[in-house]
ROSE-4610 file (N, C-alpha, C; in Angstrom, 1 decimal, always signed):
// ROSE-4610
residu = [X/X/X/X/X/X/X/X/X/X/X/X/X/X/X/X/X/X/X/X/X/X/X/X/X/X/X/X/X/X/X/X/X/X/X/X/X/X/X/X/X/X/X/X/X/X/X/X/X/X/X/X/X/X/X/X/X/X/X/X/X/X/X/X/X/X/X/X/X/X/X/X/X/X/X/X/X/X/X/X/X/X/X/X/X/X/X/X/X/X/X/X/X/X/X/X/X/X/X/X/X/X/X/X/X/X/X/X/X/X/X/X/X/X/X/X/X/X/X/X/X/X/X/X/X/X/X/X/X/X/X/X/X/X/X/X/X/X/X/X/X/X/X/X/X/X/X/X/X/X/X/X/X/X/X/X/X/X/X/X/X/X/X/X/X/X/X/X/X/X/X/X/X/X/X/X/X/X/X/X/X/X/X/X/X/X/X/X/X/X/X/X/X/X/X/X/X/X/X/X/X/X/X/X/X/X/X/X/X/X/X/X/X/X/X/X/X/X/X/X/X/X/X/X/X/X/X/X/X/X/X/X/X/X/X/X/X/X/X/X/X/X/X/X/X/X/X/X/X/X/X/X/X/X/X/X/X/X/X/X/X/X/X/X/X/X/X/X/X/X/X/X/X/X/X/X/X/X/X/X/X/X/X/X/X/X/X/X/X/X/X/X/X/X/X/X/X/X/X/X/X/X/X/X/X/X/X/X/X/X/X/X/X/X/X/X/X/X/X/X/X/X/X/X/X/X/X/X/X/X/X/X/X/X/X/X/X/X/X/X/X/X/X/X/X/X/X/X/X/X/X/X/X/X/X/X/X/X/X/X/X/X/X/X/X/X/X/X/X/X/X/X/X/X/X/X/X/X/X/X/X/X/X/X/X/X/X/X/X/X/X/X/X/X/X/X/X/X/X/X/X/X/X/X/X/X/X/X/X/X/X/X/X/X/X/X/X/X/X/X/X/X/X/X/X/X/X/X/X/X/X/X/X/X/X/X/X/X/X/X/X/X/X/X/X/X/X/X/X/X/X/X/X/X/X/X/X/X/X/X/X/X/X/X/X/X/X/X/X/X/X/X/X/X/X/X/X/X/X/X/X/X/X/X/X/X/X/X/X/X/X/X/X/X/X/X/X/X/X/X/X/X/X/X/X/X/X/X/X/X/X/X/X/X/X/X/X/X/X/X/X/X/X/X/X/X/X/X/X/X/X/X/X/X/X/X/X/X/X/X/X/X/X/X/X/X/X/X/X/X/X/X/X/X/X/X/X/X/X/X/X/X/X/X/X/X/X/X/X/X/X/X/X/X/X/X/X/X/X/X/X/X/X/X/X/X/X/X/X/X/X/X/X/X/X/X/X/X/X/X/X/X/X/X/X/X/X/X/X/X/X/X/X/X/X/X/X/X/X/X/X/X/X/X/X/X/X/X/X/X/X/X/X/X/X/X/X/X/X/X/X/X/X/X/X/X/X/X/X/X/X/X/X/X/X/X/X/X/X/X/X/X/X/X/X/X/X/X/X/X/X/X/X/X/X/X/X/X/X/X/X/X/X/X/X/X/X/X/X/X/X/X/X/X/X/X/X/X/X/X/X/X]
num = [1/1/1/2/2/2/3/3/3/4/4/4/5/5/5/6/6/6/7/7/7/8/8/8/9/9/9/10/10/10/11/11/11/12/12/12/13/13/13/14/14/14/15/15/15/16/16/16/17/17/17/18/18/18/19/19/19/20/20/20/21/21/21/22/22/22/23/23/23/24/24/24/25/25/25/26/26/26/27/27/27/28/28/28/29/29/29/30/30/30/31/31/31/32/32/32/33/33/33/34/34/34/35/35/35/36/36/36/37/37/37/38/38/38/39/39/39/40/40/40/41/41/41/42/42/42/43/43/43/44/44/44/45/45/45/46/46/46/47/47/47/48/48/48/49/49/49/50/50/50/51/51/51/52/52/52/53/53/53/54/54/54/55/55/55/56/56/56/57/57/57/58/58/58/59/59/59/60/60/60/61/61/61/62/62/62/63/63/63/64/64/64/65/65/65/66/66/66/67/67/67/68/68/68/69/69/69/70/70/70/71/71/71/72/72/72/73/73/73/74/74/74/75/75/75/76/76/76/77/77/77/78/78/78/79/79/79/80/80/80/81/81/81/82/82/82/83/83/83/84/84/84/85/85/85/86/86/86/87/87/87/88/88/88/89/89/89/90/90/90/91/91/91/92/92/92/93/93/93/94/94/94/95/95/95/96/96/96/97/97/97/98/98/98/99/99/99/100/100/100/101/101/101/102/102/102/103/103/103/104/104/104/105/105/105/106/106/106/107/107/107/108/108/108/109/109/109/110/110/110/111/111/111/112/112/112/113/113/113/114/114/114/115/115/115/116/116/116/117/117/117/118/118/118/119/119/119/120/120/120/121/121/121/122/122/122/123/123/123/124/124/124/125/125/125/126/126/126/127/127/127/128/128/128/129/129/129/130/130/130/131/131/131/132/132/132/133/133/133/134/134/134/135/135/135/136/136/136/137/137/137/138/138/138/139/139/139/140/140/140/141/141/141/142/142/142/143/143/143/144/144/144/145/145/145/146/146/146/147/147/147/148/148/148/149/149/149/150/150/150/151/151/151/152/152/152/153/153/153/154/154/154/155/155/155/156/156/156/157/157/157/158/158/158/159/159/159/160/160/160/161/161/161/162/162/162/163/163/163/164/164/164/165/165/165/166/166/166/167/167/167/168/168/168/169/169/169/170/170/170/171/171/171/172/172/172/173/173/173/174/174/174/175/175/175/176/176/176/177/177/177/178/178/178/179/179/179/180/180/180/181/181/181/182/182/182/183/183/183/184/184/184/185/185/185/186/186/186/187/187/187/188/188/188/189/189/189/190/190/190/191/191/191/192/192/192/193/193/193/194/194/194/195/195/195/196/196/196/197/197/197/198/198/198/199/199/199/200/200/200/201/201/201/202/202/202/203/203/203/204/204/204/205/205/205/206/206/206/207/207/207/208/208/208/209/209/209/210/210/210/211/211/211/212/212/212/213/213/213/214/214/214/215/215/215/216/216/216/217/217/217/218/218/218/219/219/219/220/220/220/221/221/221/222/222/222/223/223/223/224/224/224/225/225/225/226/226/226/227/227/227/228/228/228/229/229/229/230/230/230/231/231/231/232/232/232/233/233/233/234/234/234]
x = [+1.0/-0.2/+0.8/+0.6/+1.1/+0.6/+1.6/+0.9/-0.4/-0.1/-1.7/-3.0/-2.8/-4.0/-3.8/-3.1/-2.9/-3.7/-3.4/-3.9/-3.8/-4.2/-3.9/-4.8/-3.8/-4.6/-4.5/-5.8/-6.4/-6.4/-5.7/-6.1/-6.4/-7.1/-7.7/-7.6/-7.5/-7.6/-9.1/-9.6/-9.8/-9.7/-9.7/-8.6/-9.6/-9.1/-9.4/-8.9/-7.7/-7.3/-6.1/-5.7/-4.7/-3.3/-3.0/-1.3/-1.2/-0.1/+0.3/+0.7/+1.5/+2.2/+1.8/+0.5/-0.5/-1.9/-2.7/-4.0/-4.1/-5.2/-5.3/-6.3/-6.1/-6.9/-8.4/-9.6/-10.8/-11.1/-11.4/-11.8/-10.6/-10.5/-9.4/-10.3/-9.7/-10.5/-9.5/-9.2/-8.6/-9.2/-8.9/-9.8/-8.9/-9.1/-8.2/-8.9/-8.3/-9.1/-7.9/-8.8/-8.1/-7.8/-8.1/-7.6/-8.7/-9.8/-10.6/-12.5/-12.4/-13.6/-14.0/-13.1/-13.9/-12.9/-13.8/-12.9/-13.4/-12.6/-12.5/-12.6/-13.5/-13.3/-13.4/-12.3/-11.9/-12.0/-12.6/-13.1/-12.8/-12.3/-12.1/-12.8/-13.6/-13.9/-12.5/-12.2/-11.4/-11.8/-11.7/-11.5/-10.1/-9.8/-8.7/-8.3/-9.2/-8.7/-8.4/-9.0/-9.4/-10.3/-10.9/-11.8/-11.8/-12.5/-13.3/-13.6/-12.8/-13.1/-14.1/-15.8/-16.3/-16.4/-15.2/-15.4/-14.6/-13.9/-13.6/-14.7/-15.6/-16.9/-17.8/-17.9/-18.7/-18.1/-16.7/-16.2/-16.5/-15.9/-16.3/-17.4/-18.0/-19.3/-19.2/-18.0/-17.9/-18.1/-18.6/-18.4/-17.8/-17.1/-16.6/-17.1/-18.8/-19.6/-19.7/-19.8/-19.8/-18.4/-17.3/-15.9/-15.9/-16.2/-16.1/-17.3/-18.0/-19.3/-18.9/-18.8/-18.2/-16.9/-16.0/-14.5/-13.2/-12.7/-11.7/-10.8/-10.3/-8.9/-7.9/-7.4/-6.2/-5.3/-4.4/-3.2/-4.0/-5.6/-5.6/-5.8/-6.4/-7.1/-5.7/-4.7/-3.5/-2.7/-2.6/-2.0/-2.8/-4.1/-4.9/-4.6/-4.7/-4.5/-2.9/-1.8/-0.6/-0.4/-0.7/+0.1/-0.6/-2.2/-2.8/-1.8/-1.1/-0.1/+1.1/+1.2/+2.9/+2.9/+1.8/+1.4/+1.2/+0.8/+0.8/+2.0/+2.8/+3.9/+5.0/+5.1/+5.9/+5.6/+4.2/+4.0/+3.7/+4.8/+4.5/+3.6/+2.7/+1.3/+1.0/+0.7/+1.3/+0.1/+0.4/-0.8/-0.9/-2.4/-2.5/-3.6/-2.9/-3.7/-3.5/-4.3/-4.7/-3.9/-3.0/-1.9/-1.7/-1.0/-0.2/+0.5/+1.3/+1.9/+1.3/+0.2/-0.7/-1.0/-1.6/-2.2/-0.8/+0.1/+1.3/+2.0/+1.8/+2.7/+1.7/+0.5/+0.2/-0.3/-0.2/-0.5/+1.2/+2.1/+3.3/+3.4/+3.0/+2.9/+2.4/+0.9/+0.2/+0.6/+1.3/+2.1/+3.2/+4.2/+5.0/+4.2/+2.9/+2.3/+2.2/+1.6/+1.2/+2.3/+3.3/+4.4/+4.6/+3.8/+3.7/+4.9/+5.6/+6.7/+6.1/+7.0/+6.8/+6.6/+6.0/+5.6/+7.1/+7.7/+9.3/+10.0/+9.9/+10.5/+10.4/+9.1/+8.7/+8.8/+9.1/+8.8/+9.4/+10.0/+10.0/+8.8/+8.5/+7.3/+7.2/+7.3/+7.5/+6.7/+6.1/+5.7/+4.4/+4.6/+3.3/+2.6/+1.9/+1.0/-0.3/+0.0/-0.6/-0.9/-2.6/-3.1/-3.1/-3.2/-2.7/-1.3/-0.5/+1.0/+0.8/+0.7/+0.7/+0.2/-1.2/-2.0/-1.3/-0.8/+0.1/+0.7/+1.7/+2.9/+2.2/+1.6/+0.8/+0.3/-0.6/-1.4/-1.3/+0.2/+0.8/-0.3/-1.0/-1.2/-3.0/-3.7/-4.6/-5.3/-6.1/-6.8/-7.9/-7.6/-8.5/-7.8/-9.0/-8.1/-7.9/-7.3/-7.1/-7.4/-8.8/-9.2/-9.3/-10.0/-10.1/-11.9/-12.8/-13.6/-13.3/-12.7/-12.0/-11.6/-10.5/-10.2/-10.5/-11.7/-12.5/-13.4/-13.9/-14.7/-13.9/-12.4/-11.5/-11.5/-11.5/-11.3/-12.7/-13.9/-15.1/-16.1/-15.4/-16.0/-17.0/-17.9/-19.4/-18.5/-19.5/-18.9/-19.6/-19.3/-20.1/-20.7/-21.7/-22.2/-21.6/-21.0/-20.2/-18.9/-18.4/-16.7/-16.4/-15.2/-14.6/-15.2/-16.0/-15.9/-14.8/-13.8/-12.7/-13.0/-14.1/-14.4/-14.9/-15.5/-15.7/-14.7/-14.1/-12.9/-11.9/-11.5/-10.8/-11.4/-12.6/-13.3/-12.9/-13.1/-12.8/-11.4/-10.5/-9.2/-8.8/-9.4/-9.1/-9.2/-10.4/-11.3/-10.5/-10.0/-9.2/-7.9/-7.5/-6.3/-6.2/-7.4/-7.3/-7.7/-8.4/-9.0/-7.5/-6.7/-5.3/-4.6/-4.3/-3.6/-4.5/-5.8/-6.5/-5.9/-5.7/-5.5/-4.0/-3.6/-1.9/-1.3/-1.6/-1.3/+0.4/+1.1/+2.3/+2.7/+2.7/+2.8/+2.5/+1.7/+1.6/+2.9/+3.5/+4.5/+5.7/+5.7/+6.9/+7.0/+8.0/+8.6/+7.9/+7.0/+6.6/+7.5/+8.8/+9.9/+9.9/+10.2/+10.7/+9.5/+8.2/+7.0/+6.9/+7.2/+7.6/+8.8/+9.9/+10.8/+10.7/+9.6/+9.6/+8.3/+7.0/+6.5/+7.2/+8.2/+9.3/+9.5/+10.5/+10.9/+9.7/+8.7/+7.5/+7.0/+7.0/+6.2/+7.3/+8.5/+9.1/+9.7/+9.4/+9.4/+8.1/+7.0/+5.8/+5.8/+6.3/+6.3/+7.4/+8.3/+9.4/+8.5/+7.9/+7.3/+5.8/+5.7/+4.1/+4.8/+5.9/+6.6/+7.2/+7.8/+8.1/+7.3/+5.5/+4.9/+4.1/+4.1/+4.2/+4.7/+6.2/+7.0/+6.9/+6.5/+6.1/+4.8/+3.6/+2.4/+2.7/+3.7/+4.0/+3.0/+3.0/+2.2/+3.3/+2.6/+3.5/+2.9/+3.2/+3.5/+4.4/+4.2/+5.5/+5.3/+4.2/+4.4/+4.2/+4.3/+4.2/+5.6/+5.6/+6.9/+7.2/+8.8/+8.9/+9.2/+8.9/+8.9/+7.7/+8.0/+6.8/+7.3/+6.8/+5.5/+5.2/+6.3/+6.2/+6.9/+6.7/+6.7/+8.2/+9.6/+10.5/+9.8/+9.9/+9.9/+10.9/+10.4/+11.6/+12.0]
y = [-1.4/+0.0/+1.4/+2.7/+3.4/+4.3/+5.9/+6.5/+7.2/+7.2/+8.1/+7.2/+6.0/+5.1/+5.1/+6.1/+5.9/+7.3/+7.4/+8.8/+9.9/+10.8/+12.5/+13.2/+14.4/+15.5/+16.8/+16.9/+18.4/+19.5/+20.8/+22.0/+22.9/+24.2/+24.9/+26.0/+27.1/+28.3/+29.3/+30.5/+31.5/+32.6/+33.9/+34.8/+36.2/+37.1/+38.4/+39.4/+38.7/+39.5/+38.7/+39.1/+37.9/+38.3/+39.4/+39.5/+38.4/+37.3/+36.6/+37.1/+38.1/+38.6/+39.4/+40.1/+41.2/+40.7/+39.5/+39.3/+38.1/+37.7/+36.6/+35.6/+34.3/+33.4/+33.4/+33.1/+33.3/+32.2/+31.3/+29.6/+28.7/+27.4/+26.5/+25.2/+24.3/+23.1/+22.3/+20.8/+19.7/+18.8/+17.8/+17.2/+15.4/+14.4/+13.1/+12.7/+12.1/+11.2/+9.8/+9.0/+7.7/+6.6/+7.4/+6.7/+5.7/+5.3/+4.2/+4.7/+6.1/+6.6/+7.3/+7.3/+7.7/+9.0/+10.1/+11.3/+11.7/+12.2/+12.9/+14.4/+15.3/+16.6/+17.3/+18.1/+19.2/+20.6/+21.3/+22.8/+23.7/+24.8/+26.2/+27.3/+27.9/+29.2/+30.2/+31.1/+31.7/+33.3/+33.8/+35.4/+35.8/+36.5/+37.0/+37.9/+39.0/+39.8/+41.2/+41.2/+42.5/+42.2/+43.4/+43.7/+42.5/+42.0/+41.3/+42.3/+42.4/+43.3/+42.9/+43.7/+43.9/+42.7/+42.8/+42.4/+40.7/+40.3/+38.9/+38.4/+39.1/+38.5/+38.0/+39.0/+38.3/+37.2/+37.0/+35.7/+34.6/+34.6/+33.3/+33.5/+34.3/+34.7/+34.5/+35.2/+34.7/+36.7/+36.9/+38.6/+38.7/+40.1/+40.5/+39.9/+40.3/+39.9/+38.5/+37.5/+36.5/+35.6/+36.2/+35.4/+35.9/+37.2/+37.4/+36.7/+36.3/+35.7/+33.9/+33.7/+32.2/+31.4/+32.8/+31.8/+31.8/+30.8/+30.4/+31.6/+31.6/+32.4/+31.9/+32.8/+32.4/+31.1/+31.5/+30.8/+29.4/+29.6/+27.8/+27.0/+27.7/+27.6/+26.7/+27.8/+27.6/+26.4/+26.4/+25.1/+23.8/+23.8/+22.6/+22.2/+23.4/+22.8/+22.7/+23.1/+23.2/+21.5/+21.4/+19.9/+18.8/+18.8/+18.2/+17.9/+19.2/+19.2/+18.5/+19.0/+18.5/+17.0/+16.6/+15.0/+14.1/+14.9/+14.1/+14.5/+15.4/+15.9/+15.1/+14.2/+13.6/+12.2/+11.6/+10.5/+9.8/+11.4/+11.3/+11.1/+11.5/+11.8/+13.2/+13.1/+14.1/+15.2/+16.3/+17.6/+18.4/+18.2/+18.9/+20.1/+21.1/+22.3/+23.1/+23.7/+24.4/+25.7/+25.6/+27.5/+27.4/+26.3/+25.9/+26.7/+28.0/+28.9/+29.7/+30.3/+30.9/+30.4/+29.2/+28.7/+28.7/+27.9/+27.6/+29.0/+30.0/+30.9/+31.7/+32.0/+32.7/+31.9/+30.6/+30.0/+30.2/+29.8/+30.1/+31.3/+32.8/+34.0/+33.7/+33.3/+33.3/+32.7/+31.5/+30.8/+31.4/+32.5/+33.7/+34.6/+35.2/+36.2/+35.9/+34.5/+34.1/+33.5/+33.5/+32.7/+31.5/+30.5/+29.6/+28.8/+27.7/+27.2/+27.0/+27.1/+26.9/+25.7/+25.2/+24.1/+23.7/+24.6/+24.2/+23.8/+24.2/+24.0/+23.0/+22.2/+20.9/+19.8/+20.0/+19.0/+19.6/+18.8/+19.1/+19.1/+20.6/+20.5/+20.1/+18.7/+17.7/+16.6/+16.0/+16.3/+17.0/+18.2/+19.0/+18.6/+18.8/+18.3/+19.5/+20.2/+21.2/+21.4/+20.9/+21.1/+21.7/+23.2/+24.3/+24.1/+24.3/+23.9/+22.8/+21.8/+20.3/+20.2/+21.3/+21.3/+22.2/+23.4/+24.0/+23.7/+22.5/+21.5/+20.7/+20.0/+18.7/+18.9/+20.5/+20.8/+22.4/+22.7/+24.1/+24.9/+24.6/+25.3/+25.5/+24.8/+24.7/+26.4/+26.9/+28.3/+28.4/+29.6/+29.8/+30.0/+30.6/+30.6/+29.5/+29.6/+28.0/+28.3/+29.0/+29.0/+27.5/+27.6/+26.0/+25.4/+26.1/+25.6/+25.7/+26.4/+26.3/+24.8/+24.9/+23.5/+22.4/+22.1/+20.8/+20.7/+21.8/+21.7/+21.1/+21.5/+20.9/+19.3/+19.1/+17.7/+17.0/+17.4/+17.1/+16.6/+17.4/+17.4/+18.3/+18.0/+19.2/+20.2/+20.9/+22.1/+23.0/+23.1/+23.1/+24.6/+24.9/+26.7/+27.3/+26.4/+26.8/+27.0/+26.9/+27.2/+28.1/+28.7/+29.3/+29.5/+28.3/+27.9/+26.6/+26.7/+26.2/+24.5/+23.7/+22.6/+22.2/+23.0/+22.5/+22.8/+23.6/+23.8/+22.6/+21.9/+20.9/+20.0/+19.4/+18.5/+18.7/+20.1/+19.9/+19.6/+20.2/+20.1/+18.9/+18.1/+16.5/+15.8/+15.9/+15.8/+16.3/+17.1/+17.7/+16.7/+16.8/+16.2/+14.7/+13.8/+12.5/+12.4/+13.5/+13.5/+13.8/+14.6/+14.8/+13.4/+12.9/+11.4/+10.8/+10.5/+9.3/+9.8/+10.9/+11.8/+11.3/+11.3/+11.0/+10.0/+9.3/+7.9/+7.7/+8.7/+8.4/+9.0/+10.1/+11.0/+10.3/+9.0/+7.9/+7.4/+7.0/+6.3/+6.6/+8.3/+8.6/+8.9/+9.1/+9.2/+10.6/+10.9/+11.9/+13.2/+12.8/+13.6/+14.6/+13.1/+14.1/+14.6/+14.4/+15.4/+16.8/+16.3/+17.9/+18.9/+18.3/+18.9/+19.7/+18.4/+18.4/+20.0/+20.3/+21.5/+22.8/+22.4/+23.7/+24.0/+23.3/+23.9/+24.3/+23.4/+23.8/+25.3/+25.4/+26.9/+28.1/+27.8/+29.0/+29.2/+28.1/+28.3/+28.8/+28.8/+29.4/+30.8/+31.2/+32.7/+33.5/+32.5/+33.3/+33.9/+33.0/+33.2/+34.5/+34.2/+34.8/+36.5/+36.5/+37.8/+38.2/+37.4/+38.2/+38.6/+37.9/+38.4/+39.4/+40.1/+41.2/+42.2/+41.9/+43.1/+43.9/+42.4/+42.8/+43.6/+43.6/+44.1/+45.6/+45.8/+47.0/+47.2/+45.9/+45.9/+46.1/+47.2/+47.3/+46.5/+46.5/+45.5/+44.8/+43.8/+42.9/+41.7/+41.1/+39.7/+38.6/+37.9/+36.3/+35.9/+35.5/+34.9/+33.8/+33.2/+32.1/+31.2/+31.4/+30.5/+29.6/+28.6/+27.2/+26.3/+25.8/+26.1/+26.9/+27.7/+28.5/+29.6/+30.9/+32.2/+32.7/+33.0/+33.0/+34.2/+34.0/+35.2/+36.2/+37.5/+38.8/+39.2]
z = [+0.0/-0.3/-0.2/-0.8/-0.8/+0.1/+0.1/+1.3/+1.1/-0.2/-0.8/-0.5/+0.0/+0.5/+2.1/+2.7/+4.0/+4.7/+6.1/+6.6/+6.0/+6.3/+6.0/+6.9/+7.7/+8.4/+7.5/+7.3/+6.7/+7.5/+7.3/+7.9/+7.4/+8.1/+7.2/+8.5/+8.0/+9.2/+8.1/+9.1/+8.4/+9.4/+8.9/+10.0/+9.8/+10.0/+10.2/+8.9/+8.2/+7.2/+6.0/+5.2/+4.3/+4.9/+5.7/+6.3/+7.4/+6.7/+8.2/+9.2/+9.0/+10.0/+10.6/+11.0/+11.5/+11.8/+11.1/+11.1/+11.7/+12.3/+13.6/+12.7/+13.4/+13.1/+13.8/+13.4/+13.4/+13.9/+12.7/+13.2/+12.7/+13.2/+12.4/+12.7/+11.5/+11.4/+11.0/+11.7/+11.4/+11.1/+10.0/+9.7/+9.4/+10.4/+10.2/+9.3/+7.8/+6.8/+7.1/+7.5/+8.1/+6.5/+5.4/+4.2/+3.6/+4.7/+4.6/+3.9/+4.3/+4.0/+5.3/+6.1/+7.5/+7.8/+8.7/+9.0/+10.3/+10.8/+12.5/+12.2/+12.7/+12.8/+14.1/+14.2/+15.3/+14.8/+15.2/+15.0/+16.0/+16.2/+17.0/+16.5/+17.4/+17.3/+18.4/+18.1/+18.6/+18.8/+19.8/+20.1/+19.7/+18.7/+18.1/+19.1/+19.7/+20.6/+19.8/+18.5/+17.8/+17.0/+16.5/+15.7/+14.4/+14.1/+12.7/+11.6/+11.1/+9.6/+8.8/+8.9/+8.0/+6.8/+6.1/+4.9/+5.1/+6.3/+6.6/+7.1/+7.7/+8.2/+7.1/+5.8/+4.9/+4.1/+4.3/+3.5/+4.5/+6.1/+6.8/+7.7/+8.2/+8.4/+10.1/+10.8/+11.9/+12.2/+13.1/+13.2/+14.9/+14.7/+16.0/+17.6/+17.6/+18.4/+19.0/+17.6/+17.9/+18.7/+17.9/+18.7/+19.8/+20.5/+21.6/+22.3/+22.4/+23.0/+22.8/+22.0/+21.7/+21.7/+21.3/+21.1/+22.4/+21.8/+22.9/+23.1/+24.2/+24.1/+22.9/+22.6/+21.6/+22.2/+22.9/+23.5/+23.9/+24.5/+24.6/+23.1/+22.3/+20.9/+20.0/+20.2/+19.3/+20.2/+21.6/+21.9/+21.4/+21.6/+21.1/+19.7/+18.9/+17.3/+16.9/+17.6/+17.2/+17.9/+18.8/+19.5/+18.5/+18.0/+17.0/+16.2/+15.4/+14.1/+14.5/+15.9/+15.8/+16.2/+16.8/+16.6/+15.3/+14.1/+13.1/+12.4/+12.5/+11.7/+12.4/+13.8/+14.2/+14.3/+13.8/+13.0/+12.0/+11.1/+9.7/+8.7/+9.2/+8.5/+7.9/+6.5/+5.7/+6.5/+6.0/+6.4/+5.3/+5.0/+4.0/+4.0/+3.4/+3.2/+2.1/+1.6/+0.2/+0.8/-0.4/-0.1/+1.4/+1.7/+2.8/+3.2/+2.9/+3.1/+3.8/+3.6/+4.0/+5.7/+5.9/+7.1/+8.1/+7.3/+8.2/+9.0/+7.8/+8.2/+9.2/+9.0/+10.0/+11.9/+11.3/+13.1/+13.3/+12.7/+13.4/+14.4/+13.3/+13.6/+15.3/+15.0/+16.1/+17.6/+17.4/+18.4/+18.9/+17.8/+18.5/+19.2/+18.9/+19.3/+20.7/+21.1/+22.1/+23.1/+22.8/+24.0/+23.7/+22.7/+22.6/+21.5/+21.6/+20.8/+19.6/+18.4/+17.2/+16.5/+15.7/+15.2/+14.9/+13.8/+13.9/+14.9/+16.2/+17.3/+17.9/+17.5/+18.1/+17.2/+15.7/+14.8/+13.5/+12.7/+11.2/+10.7/+10.2/+9.5/+7.9/+7.7/+6.5/+6.8/+6.1/+4.8/+4.7/+4.2/+3.6/+2.3/+2.0/+0.7/+0.4/-0.4/-1.1/-2.5/-2.3/-3.9/-4.4/-4.1/-4.8/-5.9/-4.8/-5.3/-6.3/-5.9/-6.9/-8.0/-8.2/-9.3/-10.2/-10.2/-10.5/-11.5/-10.3/-11.3/-12.6/-12.0/-12.6/-13.9/-14.1/-14.9/-15.3/-15.5/-15.6/-16.7/-18.0/-18.8/-18.8/-18.0/-17.9/-17.5/-18.2/-18.1/-16.8/-16.8/-15.2/-14.1/-13.3/-11.9/-10.9/-10.0/-9.1/-8.0/-7.5/-6.1/-5.7/-4.3/-4.2/-5.0/-5.3/-6.2/-7.4/-7.8/-9.1/-9.6/-8.8/-8.9/-8.8/-7.7/-7.4/-8.7/-9.2/-10.4/-11.9/-11.9/-12.8/-12.6/-11.3/-11.1/-11.0/-11.6/-11.6/-9.9/-9.1/-7.9/-7.6/-6.8/-6.8/-5.6/-5.4/-4.8/-3.7/-2.4/-1.2/-1.3/-0.9/-1.1/+0.3/+1.6/+2.2/+2.4/+1.2/+1.3/+1.8/+2.3/+3.3/+4.8/+5.0/+6.6/+6.8/+7.7/+7.8/+7.4/+8.4/+7.8/+6.9/+6.0/+4.7/+3.6/+3.9/+2.9/+3.0/+4.6/+4.8/+4.1/+4.0/+3.4/+1.9/+1.5/+0.0/-0.5/+0.4/+0.1/+0.2/+1.2/+1.2/-0.1/-0.3/-1.9/-3.1/-3.0/-4.3/-4.7/-3.3/-3.3/-3.3/-3.0/-3.5/-4.9/-5.5/-6.9/-7.7/-7.4/-8.0/-8.1/-7.1/-6.9/-7.6/-8.0/-8.8/-10.1/-10.8/-11.7/-12.1/-11.1/-11.3/-10.7/-10.8/-9.8/-9.6/-10.4/-10.0/-8.7/-8.6/-7.2/-5.9/-6.0/-5.0/-4.8/-5.7/-5.7/-5.3/-5.3/-4.9/-3.5/-2.8/-1.4/-1.0/+0.5/+0.5/+0.7/+1.6/+1.1/+0.0/-0.9/-2.4/-2.4/-2.4/-2.9/-2.8/-1.1/-0.5/-0.5/-1.1/-1.7/-3.2/-4.0/-5.2/-5.0/-4.4/-4.3/-3.8/-3.1/-2.8/-4.2/-4.5/-6.0/-7.2/-7.1/-7.9/-7.5/-6.3/-5.8/-6.3/-5.6/-6.0/-7.7/-8.3/-10.0/-10.6/-9.7/-10.0/-9.7/-8.2/-8.0/-9.1/-9.2/-10.0/-11.6/-12.0/-13.3/-12.9/-12.2/-11.8/-11.4/-10.9/-10.4/-11.7/-12.4/-13.9/-14.8/-14.9/-15.5/-14.9/-13.5/-12.7/-13.3/-13.8/-14.2/-15.4/-16.4/-17.8/-17.8/-16.8/-16.6/-16.0/-15.3/-14.7/-13.7/-12.6/-11.9/-10.4/-9.8/-8.3/-7.0/-6.2/-4.6/-4.9/-3.8/-3.1/-4.1/-5.1/-5.7/-4.9/-5.3/-4.6/-3.9/-2.6/-2.2/-2.5/-2.7/-3.2/-2.1/-0.9/+0.4/+0.2/+0.8/+0.9/+2.0/+2.7/+3.1/+4.1/+4.8/+5.7/+5.5/+5.6/+5.5/+6.3/+6.2/+7.2/+8.2/+9.5/+10.2/+10.3/+10.2/+10.1/+8.9]
């Protein structure tokens, strides 16, 4: 049996914004997929300690008032989430996240913000499987956007109306990864560490090409970071 038929741990966050250095986690979900059709879900609602911008609330449905009334303290929730992530990494269970560099970077910064040890201090953050990075690499020339819903449709999957809730996004992410592996069975025959390294290279190449395109269009701004799966702090 190859690793592709074995367990996976899916991870997603919903946040106050898209800046991994300054924004906060509002909800998180971990879904353990045993590879035999069974899934176990854990979710968290967090009081981030700051106002949740209306634009973010429109995406994930959590308002400042909801988070203050029912959310866990950040340090408590982050300790629980990170402990489960570390357990999986130490056990060699692949961690699956769509656009992993966002979710892993923001949780590392949240852990630092609340005086908790980072994932990288407790385990090697590997192997990570990112359906966004993998899809870009195996189907480079497919036209159109590559949001989670777009990639799901490209692989013939139905899309939930509740995307952008962390739990639903994790289910979709796991489904997309399984569909990619079914379409590209050679991936499942490779060692997980090799696939992790391949994704690092693939993301870097994509970022360089994307930033070159931005330059030709005269676009301003920082562009895409070449770092994956975690943006360095500092």
